[in-house]
C-alpha positions as CSV (number, residue, x, y, z in Angstrom):
1,X,48.5,-40.2,-23.8
2,X,46.6,-37.4,-21.8
3,X,49.6,-37.4,-18.7
4,X,52.2,-37.3,-21.7
5,X,50.8,-34.6,-23.3
6,X,50.4,-32.6,-20.1
7,X,53.8,-33.4,-19.0
8,X,55.1,-32.4,-22.3
9,X,52.7,-28.8,-22.1
10,X,54.4,-27.9,-18.7
11,X,57.8,-28.6,-19.9
12,X,57.1,-26.3,-22.4
13,X,55.5,-23.8,-19.9
14,X,58.9,-24.2,-17.9
15,X,61.3,-23.9,-20.7
16,X,59.8,-20.9,-21.8
17,X,59.5,-19.4,-18.7
18,X,63.6,-20.2,-17.9
19,X,64.1,-18.6,-21.1
20,X,62.1,-15.5,-20.2
21,X,63.6,-15.4,-17.0
22,X,67.1,-15.3,-19.1
23,X,66.3,-12.4,-21.7
24,X,64.5,-10.0,-19.5
25,X,67.7,-10.2,-17.0
26,X,70.0,-9.8,-20.0
27,X,67.8,-7.0,-21.5
28,X,67.9,-5.3,-17.9
29,X,71.8,-5.5,-17.9
30,X,72.5,-5.2,-21.3
31,X,70.2,-1.6,-21.0
32,X,72.3,-0.7,-18.3
33,X,75.4,-0.7,-19.8
34,X,74.3,1.0,-23.0
35,X,72.9,3.8,-20.8
36,X,76.4,4.2,-19.0
37,X,78.0,4.6,-22.0
38,X,75.5,6.5,-24.1
39,X,73.1,8.2,-22.0
40,X,70.3,9.1,-24.2
41,X,67.1,7.2,-22.9
42,X,65.0,8.4,-25.8
43,X,67.5,7.3,-28.3
44,X,67.2,3.4,-26.6
45,X,63.2,3.4,-26.1
46,X,63.4,4.5,-30.2
47,X,65.4,1.7,-30.8
48,X,63.0,-0.8,-29.1
49,X,60.3,0.7,-30.6
50,X,62.0,0.1,-34.0
51,X,62.7,-3.5,-33.5
52,X,59.0,-4.0,-32.2
53,X,57.9,-2.5,-36.1
54,X,60.3,-4.0,-38.5
55,X,60.2,-7.6,-36.4
56,X,56.8,-8.2,-35.5
57,X,54.9,-7.7,-39.0
58,X,56.7,-10.6,-40.6
59,X,57.1,-13.0,-37.5
60,X,53.5,-12.7,-36.7
61,X,52.3,-13.3,-40.7
62,X,54.6,-16.5,-40.4
63,X,53.2,-17.2,-37.4
64,X,50.0,-17.1,-38.3
65,X,48.6,-13.8,-35.8
66,X,45.1,-12.8,-37.0
67,X,45.2,-9.6,-38.5
68,X,43.6,-6.8,-36.3
69,X,40.1,-5.9,-36.2
70,X,39.4,-2.9,-38.3
71,X,38.4,0.1,-35.3
72,X,37.1,3.6,-36.1
73,X,38.9,7.1,-36.1
74,X,37.5,8.0,-33.3
75,X,37.8,4.8,-31.2
76,X,42.0,4.5,-32.8
77,X,41.7,8.9,-31.9
78,X,40.5,8.3,-28.3
79,X,41.9,5.2,-26.9
80,X,45.1,3.5,-29.4
81,X,46.6,7.1,-29.7
82,X,47.2,8.0,-25.8
83,X,47.8,4.5,-25.3
84,X,50.9,4.7,-28.0
85,X,51.8,8.0,-25.9
86,X,51.8,6.1,-22.7
87,X,53.8,3.4,-23.8
88,X,56.6,5.8,-25.2
89,X,56.7,8.3,-22.1
90,X,56.3,5.0,-19.6
91,X,59.3,3.2,-21.4
92,X,61.3,6.5,-21.5
93,X,61.1,6.9,-17.7
94,X,62.1,3.2,-17.4
95,X,65.4,3.9,-19.0
96,X,66.2,7.4,-17.2
97,X,65.1,5.2,-13.8
98,X,67.7,2.2,-15.2
99,X,70.3,4.8,-16.6
100,X,70.0,6.7,-12.7
101,X,69.7,4.3,-10.1
102,X,70.8,0.0,-10.4
103,X,68.7,-1.9,-11.9
104,X,67.9,-3.7,-8.5
105,X,66.6,-0.4,-7.0
106,X,64.4,0.1,-10.2
107,X,62.7,-3.3,-10.7
108,X,62.1,-3.0,-6.8
109,X,60.1,0.1,-7.4
110,X,58.3,-1.7,-10.3
111,X,57.0,-4.0,-7.5
112,X,54.3,-1.3,-6.8
113,X,52.5,-1.5,-9.8
114,X,49.6,-3.5,-7.6
115,X,49.3,-0.3,-5.8
116,X,48.6,1.7,-8.6
117,X,46.3,-0.9,-10.6
118,X,44.6,-1.1,-7.6
119,X,44.1,3.0,-7.3
120,X,43.8,3.4,-10.9
121,X,41.1,1.3,-11.3
122,X,39.0,2.4,-8.8
123,X,39.4,5.7,-10.0
124,X,38.9,4.9,-13.8
125,X,36.9,1.5,-13.7
126,X,35.0,2.1,-10.3
127,X,36.0,-1.3,-9.1
128,X,35.9,-2.4,-5.5
129,X,38.3,-4.6,-3.8
130,X,38.3,-6.6,-1.1
131,X,39.9,-6.2,2.3
132,X,42.5,-9.0,1.6
133,X,43.4,-7.0,-1.5
134,X,44.0,-3.9,0.5
135,X,45.7,-5.6,3.1
136,X,48.4,-7.3,1.0
137,X,49.5,-3.6,-0.6
138,X,51.0,-2.7,3.1
139,X,54.2,-5.3,2.8
140,X,54.9,-3.9,-0.9
141,X,54.6,-0.4,0.6
142,X,57.1,-1.3,3.5
143,X,59.2,-3.1,1.5
144,X,59.9,-0.4,-1.5
145,X,60.0,2.2,1.6
146,X,62.7,0.0,3.0
147,X,64.5,-0.5,0.0
148,X,64.7,3.4,-0.9
149,X,65.9,4.4,3.0
150,X,68.7,2.0,3.0
151,X,69.7,2.5,-1.0
152,X,73.5,3.1,-1.3
153,X,73.1,4.6,-5.1
154,X,69.4,6.4,-4.4
155,X,68.8,9.1,-6.7
156,X,65.3,11.5,-6.9
157,X,65.4,11.7,-10.4
158,X,65.9,7.7,-10.4
159,X,62.9,7.1,-7.5
160,X,60.3,9.6,-9.7
161,X,60.9,8.3,-13.2
162,X,60.3,4.3,-11.7
163,X,57.4,5.4,-10.1
164,X,55.9,7.2,-13.5
165,X,56.9,4.2,-15.8
166,X,55.2,2.0,-13.2
167,X,52.2,3.6,-13.1
168,X,52.5,4.4,-17.4
169,X,52.7,0.2,-17.1
170,X,49.4,0.2,-15.2
171,X,47.1,2.4,-17.1
172,X,48.1,0.5,-20.5
173,X,47.6,-3.0,-18.7
174,X,43.9,-1.4,-17.7
175,X,43.4,0.0,-21.3
176,X,44.8,-2.7,-23.2
177,X,42.4,-4.9,-21.7
178,X,39.6,-2.5,-22.4
179,X,40.8,-2.2,-26.1
180,X,41.0,-6.6,-26.3
181,X,37.1,-6.6,-25.0
182,X,36.3,-4.0,-27.4
183,X,37.8,-5.0,-30.5
184,X,38.7,-8.6,-30.3
185,X,42.5,-7.7,-31.5
186,X,45.4,-10.0,-30.8
187,X,47.2,-9.2,-27.9
188,X,50.5,-9.4,-30.5
189,X,49.0,-7.4,-33.0
190,X,47.8,-4.4,-30.2
191,X,51.3,-4.5,-29.5
192,X,52.7,-3.8,-33.2
193,X,50.4,-1.2,-33.4
194,X,51.2,0.7,-30.0
195,X,55.0,0.3,-31.1
196,X,54.8,1.4,-34.4
197,X,52.5,4.1,-33.7
198,X,54.7,5.8,-31.0
199,X,57.6,5.4,-33.0
200,X,56.3,7.3,-36.0
201,X,54.7,9.9,-33.3
202,X,57.9,10.8,-31.3
203,X,60.2,10.4,-34.1
204,X,60.3,14.2,-34.5
205,X,60.4,14.5,-30.7
206,X,63.5,12.1,-30.9
207,X,65.1,14.2,-33.5
208,X,64.8,17.3,-31.7
209,X,66.0,15.9,-28.3
210,X,68.8,13.9,-29.0
211,X,70.0,13.9,-32.8
212,X,72.6,16.3,-33.0
213,X,73.9,15.6,-29.3
214,X,74.2,12.4,-31.0
215,X,76.4,13.0,-33.6
216,X,78.6,14.9,-31.4
217,X,79.1,12.5,-29.1
218,X,82.5,10.4,-28.4
219,X,80.8,7.2,-29.1
220,X,79.9,8.5,-32.8
221,X,82.9,10.5,-33.3
222,X,85.2,7.4,-32.8
223,X,82.7,5.1,-34.2
224,X,82.6,2.6,-31.2
225,X,80.9,-0.3,-32.9
226,X,80.3,-1.8,-28.9
227,X,77.8,0.5,-28.3
228,X,75.5,0.1,-31.6
229,X,76.3,-3.4,-31.4
230,X,74.7,-3.2,-27.4
231,X,72.1,-1.0,-28.9
232,X,70.9,-3.5,-31.3
233,X,70.9,-6.5,-29.0
234,X,68.9,-4.5,-26.5
235,X,66.7,-4.0,-29.3
236,X,65.7,-7.5,-30.2
237,X,66.2,-8.3,-26.5
238,X,63.1,-6.4,-25.5
239,X,61.1,-7.7,-28.4
240,X,61.9,-11.2,-27.5
241,X,60.9,-10.6,-24.4
242,X,57.4,-9.7,-25.1
243,X,56.5,-12.3,-27.6
244,X,57.4,-14.6,-25.0
245,X,55.8,-13.1,-22.4
246,X,52.9,-12.9,-24.2
247,X,53.3,-16.9,-25.1
248,X,53.9,-17.7,-21.6
249,X,50.8,-15.4,-20.5
250,X,48.6,-17.8,-23.1
251,X,49.8,-20.7,-22.2
252,X,48.5,-20.5,-18.2
253,X,46.3,-18.6,-15.6
254,X,46.5,-15.2,-14.9
255,X,47.6,-15.9,-11.7
256,X,50.1,-18.4,-12.7
257,X,51.1,-15.9,-15.3
258,X,51.3,-13.1,-12.3
259,X,53.0,-15.4,-10.0
260,X,55.9,-16.3,-12.8
261,X,56.6,-12.1,-13.5
262,X,57.0,-11.3,-9.8
263,X,59.4,-14.6,-9.5
264,X,61.6,-13.0,-12.9
265,X,61.4,-10.1,-10.8
266,X,63.4,-11.6,-8.3
267,X,65.5,-13.3,-11.0
268,X,65.8,-9.7,-12.3
269,X,67.6,-8.5,-9.0
270,X,69.8,-11.1,-8.3
271,X,71.2,-11.5,-11.6
272,X,71.9,-7.8,-12.1
273,X,73.5,-7.7,-8.4
274,X,75.6,-10.6,-9.3
275,X,76.7,-9.0,-13.0
276,X,76.9,-5.5,-12.3
277,X,77.9,-5.4,-8.1
278,X,76.0,-2.3,-7.3
279,X,76.4,-2.4,-3.6
280,X,73.8,-3.4,-1.3
281,X,73.4,-4.0,2.1
282,X,71.4,-7.1,4.2
283,X,68.7,-4.6,5.2
284,X,68.0,-3.5,1.1
285,X,68.1,-6.9,0.4
286,X,65.5,-7.5,3.1
287,X,63.3,-4.3,1.7
288,X,63.4,-6.0,-1.8
289,X,62.7,-9.9,-0.8
290,X,59.5,-7.9,1.6
291,X,58.1,-5.7,-2.1
292,X,58.5,-9.2,-3.7
293,X,56.4,-11.3,-1.7
294,X,53.7,-8.4,-1.3
295,X,53.4,-9.0,-4.8
296,X,53.1,-12.4,-4.6
297,X,51.0,-12.2,-1.8
298,X,48.6,-9.6,-3.9
299,X,48.3,-11.7,-6.8
300,X,47.1,-14.4,-4.0
301,X,44.5,-12.0,-3.1
302,X,43.1,-10.8,-6.1
303,X,42.8,-14.6,-7.1
304,X,40.8,-15.6,-4.3
305,X,38.6,-12.4,-4.6
306,X,37.7,-13.1,-8.3
307,X,36.9,-16.7,-7.3
308,X,34.5,-15.9,-3.7
309,X,31.5,-15.4,-5.8
310,X,31.8,-18.2,-8.5
311,X,32.1,-21.1,-5.8
312,X,29.3,-23.9,-7.0
313,X,26.2,-24.1,-5.4
314,X,25.6,-25.5,-2.3
315,X,22.6,-28.0,-2.4
316,X,19.6,-27.2,0.6
317,X,19.9,-30.6,1.7
318,X,23.0,-32.1,3.5
319,X,20.8,-35.4,4.5
320,X,19.4,-37.3,1.9
321,X,17.1,-38.6,5.2
322,X,15.3,-34.8,4.6
323,X,14.4,-35.4,0.7
324,X,10.7,-35.3,-0.1
325,X,10.2,-37.0,-3.3
326,X,7.6,-39.7,-4.7
327,X,8.1,-42.8,-6.7
328,X,7.8,-42.7,-10.5
329,X,4.6,-44.6,-11.6
330,X,5.4,-47.9,-12.8
331,X,5.8,-47.9,-16.3
332,X,5.9,-50.6,-19.0
333,X,9.3,-52.0,-19.7
334,X,11.1,-50.5,-23.0
335,X,13.4,-53.0,-24.7
336,X,16.8,-52.1,-26.4
337,X,19.7,-54.5,-27.4
338,X,17.6,-57.1,-26.5
339,X,17.2,-55.5,-22.6
340,X,14.6,-53.9,-21.0
341,X,14.6,-50.8,-19.1
342,X,12.5,-49.8,-16.2
343,X,11.7,-46.8,-14.4
344,X,13.2,-43.7,-16.1
345,X,14.4,-45.4,-19.0
346,X,14.0,-43.7,-22.5
347,X,14.7,-45.3,-25.5
348,X,16.0,-42.1,-28.1
349,X,16.3,-42.3,-31.9
350,X,17.5,-38.7,-32.2
351,X,20.0,-38.8,-35.1
352,X,21.9,-35.3,-33.5
353,X,22.4,-37.1,-30.8
354,X,23.5,-40.6,-31.1
355,X,23.6,-41.7,-34.8
356,X,20.5,-43.3,-34.8
357,X,21.7,-46.1,-32.4
358,X,19.0,-46.6,-29.2
359,X,20.7,-45.3,-26.1
360,X,19.4,-44.4,-22.6
361,X,19.1,-41.4,-20.6
362,X,19.1,-41.5,-17.0
363,X,17.3,-38.9,-15.2
364,X,18.5,-37.7,-11.7
365,X,15.4,-36.6,-9.0
366,X,16.5,-34.5,-6.7
């Protein structure tokens, strides 16, 4: 029965991962198509934030996701508001990078997230890492460097924005973990809070930057519903991608999730190369693969570093002949169910332990 339940759980995880890969790849491809015809990355970001705000509330209530905990205004202004600001800036930077450079190259650059995580956690949280973790960053840096040098559609702004978005998402991960620990808020509720706050905070910014340019754009003037449909689909897919990612995270260990996330990046790069058809060289592909392998190595190194100090203690004696012990003095036998218990047998009648039935607790002396 337990084996069948475990098989069903793994089938669910594999199905969710496959769905996650397909949705994420579709989201990136559609995002590239939208930005190619409708070059307003801030607007695309606002549509995604609107999707998170509109869909999350009813869905979470229907799904039974618990309400978020009360937060003081001081904590809200000190932590939550900067987090929402970071989410917006990281999302806009990510869309600018996808607009300026191929999706495959943008995701290769985003493989540098472990590098930013290590540096920022060292500066902010004073975390120290093992030598193996630092060594695992080398293939990531080399791989991204090779991909950058050999990228045929290289754009400096695209590279800078890809790095900026990666650093922003790394900061989000660090401070989101702090919020989850401090407040006990559900991770999906935190996603909803940040999305809604970022939407309302930057609505004036969007109005100033994009509104007048949009109403005079040929897409709007000619009433091109194709772009509107792509924008709507992009928002839905982005929201769905977040939900599936958090669902996978809730079912597997952090290491398994990290490996699945790195595998997803490979899947996204492959699908984008296949569908969008941007030109690449074999050396460029080698750089991408090396960077992703570096991410997998980093995840493994982090896992080993976390479990180094949690190994089970080793007993001081490896040979039973070295043990020094004395036998218990002979005792009168106890009786339970008509059978005697000797040497260490204890008759227990504690209602909390055995519901008023007589049992034996065996004592082990070492």
